[in-house]
N, C-alpha and C positions, 0 to 999 in steps of 0.2 A: 717914784713916779706913781703919783696920785691917780686914781680911777677917772676923774674927770679930766685929767693930762693925758692920758692915755686914749680914752674918747674922741676929743681933740684932734689928736694926731692921725688916729685913723682916718676920721673924717676928711681931714685935710688931705689925705694921701690918695681918701677915693677922687674926692674934686679934682687934684692933680693928674688923675689915672686920663690915658686920651680914652675919646669916644670911641665906643665901638656898635657897631648898626646893629640892632635886632632884625635879624628877617624872618617874617613871617613865611611859611608853607602852608599852599593850595591844595585846595583836595584830592587833586591830581599829584603834585608832591607825595602827601602823604600815601596814596595808594600805590605809586610805586614802590615805594619804600615799603609796605607791607607785600606786595606782591617778589621784592625780589628774595623775601625772607621765606618765602614758599619753593621749597625744590620742585615739587612736583609741578605746580607751575610752571616755573622756568625752566624743567625738563621738558614740557610740553610744549614749552614755547619754540623752544630748542629745534623739537620733531616738528613741529609745523612748519618753520624757516627753511628746515632740510627738504622737507616734502615739496615746499613752493620752489626752491631751488633747483630740485631734479626735476620737477614738472618745467622747466623755463628752460633747462638745460636739455629737454627729451632731443631734439634736434642734433645739439654736438653730440650727445652720445651716440645716438645713431651713427654718425658719419664716425665718431673713435673705433666703432666695433666694425663697420663697414656693413652694416645689417640695416638695411633701410626697414621702415614700418610693418610695407605693405608686402613684403617679397617674401616669399614661398621658398628655403632652400631645402628641396626633396632628397637629393642627393646626402647633404651633411644634416638637414635639422628631422630626418627621422631614420627611423632604425629599419632591418630590413622586414618587417612585417607591418611596416606602414603607421608604427607609433611616434610619439614625440622623443627626442632624447633628452637625458637628463642635464643639470647641471654642470657647467665646467665641462662638458661635452663640445667640439669642434670648434670651441671657440666662442659657444653662447652660453653666458653667466649664469642663467637660473632656466636654462634649458629652452625647448621649442612650444608650441602650442601643437593643433590637429593637422594643419597645413604645413608645417617647419619653418613657421615666420619667431625669431626673436621674439620671449615672452617680456625678458628686460624693456626693451626696449617700444613694445606694444603694454606694459604697464604704466611706464613714463608719461607716453601718451596718454591710457588713461586716465591720468592723473590730472593732467590739463583740460579736458573734458569736466570729472568730477569738479575741480578746485574752482572751475569755471561759472558751473553750475551752483558752488554754493555759495560762493562770494556774491554774485551776480543778482542772485534770487533776493539771498538777505538785504542784501545794500537797497535793492530796489524795493521789496516790503516792508525795511525801516524807514525810509525817507516817506514811505504810502501811509505806514501805521503811525509814524509819529505824526504827521499833519493830520490825519484826520480828528486820531484822539486829540491833539490838542487844539484842533476847533472846533471840537463836542463838547469836550469838558469846559471850555472857556467862555463860549455863549451861552449854553445852557439853551433852556424853551424847546421851541421845536428843532432848530436845526441839533439839539442833544437828543432828542426824541428819536429822529430820521436816522441819524448815523451812527446812535447805538443799534437799534434795531435791524438794521442793514448788517453791522455788526455779529450780532448774534444768530443773523442767518448764513453768513459765512460760517460762521464756528461750528454749525449743527449741520453745513449742509456735507455727505459721504465723500471725502475730495479723490478718494480711491475711483470712484465711481465716476465721478466726472472726467479726471484722468484719463480712464477706461473710454470711456466713450469719444471726448476729444481725437485720442489718439486715433478712435478706428474713422472715425468722420476724418480729421484734417491729416489722417497719414499721421507716423510716429515720425517728430523730428527736434531738434534741440530748442526750439522755438518755442514748441509746445511744452516743452517741459519745462523751458522757464516761464511761459505763461502760469501753468498749473501752481509749480509751485510757488510763483510769488503773490498767485491771487490767494489761496489759504496760509500764508504766512503773514500776510497785514494785519489780519484782523487780531491774533492774539497781542500784540504790538500796540494796538490801537486800545485795547481793553485796559491794557496798565495804563499806557499814557495819560486816558481818560480818565480813570481815576485819582493819579497823580496831580495832572491837573485842578480838579474838583478840591484838591484839598490845599493846593498852592496858591490858589488864585483868592480866598480867604485869609492868606497872611497881610500882616500889617504893613511889609514894605510894595505889596500891590496895592493896597487902601492908598499908599503914600502917592505911588505911580499914577493912579489916580487924580488923586488931590491936584497933583501939578501938571495934570490935563494931559499926559502921556494918551496915545490912540492905542486902541486894544491890539492891535499889530506891533507896536514896540513891545508892549507888556509880554507879548504870546511869546516872542521870538528873542527879546533882551534878557528879559527878566524871568521868566517860567522855564523856558526851554534848558538854557544852562544845567538846571537845577532836575534834568530830567536825562541827561544824559547817562548817569550812573546805571539805572536800571535797564534801560534802553541796550548801552552795552553788553552787559551780561546778556539781553535776552540775545543778542545780535550772534553773542559771540556762541550762545548755547543753537540758533537755527541752524547756524551752519553744517554741523554736522548731518542733522537732524534733512536737511537738502541735500545732501551728499549719498546718504541711504535710501532717498527715496528716486533718485535721479536711476540708482545702480537698481533699486528694483526693478521700476519699469523698463528698463534695459535689461533685466535678465530674463523678463517676461515678452519680450521684443515688443513693445511699445515704446521704446525710447531712442536711444541710439543706437543707429541700424551698422550691420557690418557692410564691409571691410574696416570704418572709423572704429579705432578702439575706445572700449568704455569696462569699468570695470566689472558692471552688470552682462555687459554681455560676451566678456572674455570667459564669464565664471557661468554662465548658460551654456559657454560652447565647451567649457572642462569638463560638463557633471558627467558625462558618458565616456571619460576618462580614468576617473578618480582611482579606478583600480591598478590602473599600468601607468600611470604619469600622475602622481600623488604632487607633483611642484606645480602641475597644470592650474590645480584646482588650490591649495595654499599659500602659494605668493600672491595670486591679485588679491584672496580675502585676506591674506595678512596685512595687506597696504590700506584696505578699505578698514579694517579694525584699528591699526594704528593712526590711523587719520582722524576717524570719528573719534577715538578714544582722547587724545591729545588733544583735540575741541573742546572736548566735553570737560575734560579734568583743565583746560585754561580758562574755560568759562565760570566752573565753580571758583577757580581762585581768584579770578577777579571778582566776583561777587564777594568772596571773605575778604580781600583787601579793601573793600569799600564799605565791607561794616567796620563803624569804629569801635566796636566793644571788640574787634581782634590786634587791636593795638597795644590794648590790657592783658588780653590771652595772652601775646606773646612776652609782654613783660614779666608778666608772672611765670612764664614758663622760663626765662633767663633766670629769674631770682632764684626756682628751685634747683637749676641744673647748677647756679655758682652754689646755691648753699650745701648739697650735695657733694661737690668737690672740696668745699672746703672744710668738711666733717671726717677726721679721721678716726679708724677706725679705732674700739679699744682693744688692746691685745687681751685673752682669755687665757688665764694657767689652770692648771687641773689644783693648785692650793686655792684658786679664786670661786672654786666651784662650790655652791654650799654642800654640806656632806648632809644625811638624811641622819635624825638623832638614835642614838642606840636604844636599844630595847632595855627597859627595865626588866632585869631579871627577877 
């Protein structure tokens, strides 16, 4: 068979082959693919889901162990000298607190408060920050100047001082905590969104949309906003643990959630006088706070890396190196193959 005949035969075979649709991958599909290959991010996601599930199931767990959240068990929850009992004692899986209440149940109920504050404040701050930053960056001029200076003022204000002042004037409550954390969280998101909007509104596809008669609001929310979701999602993931820690700090100082409502902060505040005689009273609430915030931070880092286009090339390079290292076979060395030093000439 000549070369020409062979080429014609292959071309005919290709033309006769069934057509297969080539499916493209969106940015979110590529991000999810990279995120799944990150074991730390996947483990962090599992931890977060487990923590949320336990927080939602707190009433069911309290009913399972027959220990309501605010019920003190003086006879079984305290020892002879009035100190808390340890883990796995008298049916208390993680021990008790200073008044004989089940520590496991109170930690789970505290998770409900902490996760609610972290997720709700981040959601409200994200919506407000995206709206302000998008409007300031797109319209520019006086609107941008006023909103940008207001954002700078919010970022420069000592938020701890305002939180303490509001807690003293209005009284410590969940509403005050949510309001303070939300007010000081939106500004950072707004600044990032404004900078991204200033860069995106000069792109060619935005100019094309203007030339076709698209309204400013359609350009902002249809053409620009979808391209801002990636950095905003990363920021929101990292803002949740910051809000959880800030709520715990205010509750620890007595300016947040007030007893008997459990919160990780006020549980740790009550446990500071018992760390020498009841280590579990301090360790378990602190571990819950540490694991939750660490999981959110690691997940945020994983999402940030997954949304970076260079991550795909890095992962491909690592796979090639691993395959190359497995393909190499070690060369056995024998004593005869070792070079001997030259003999000295007498």
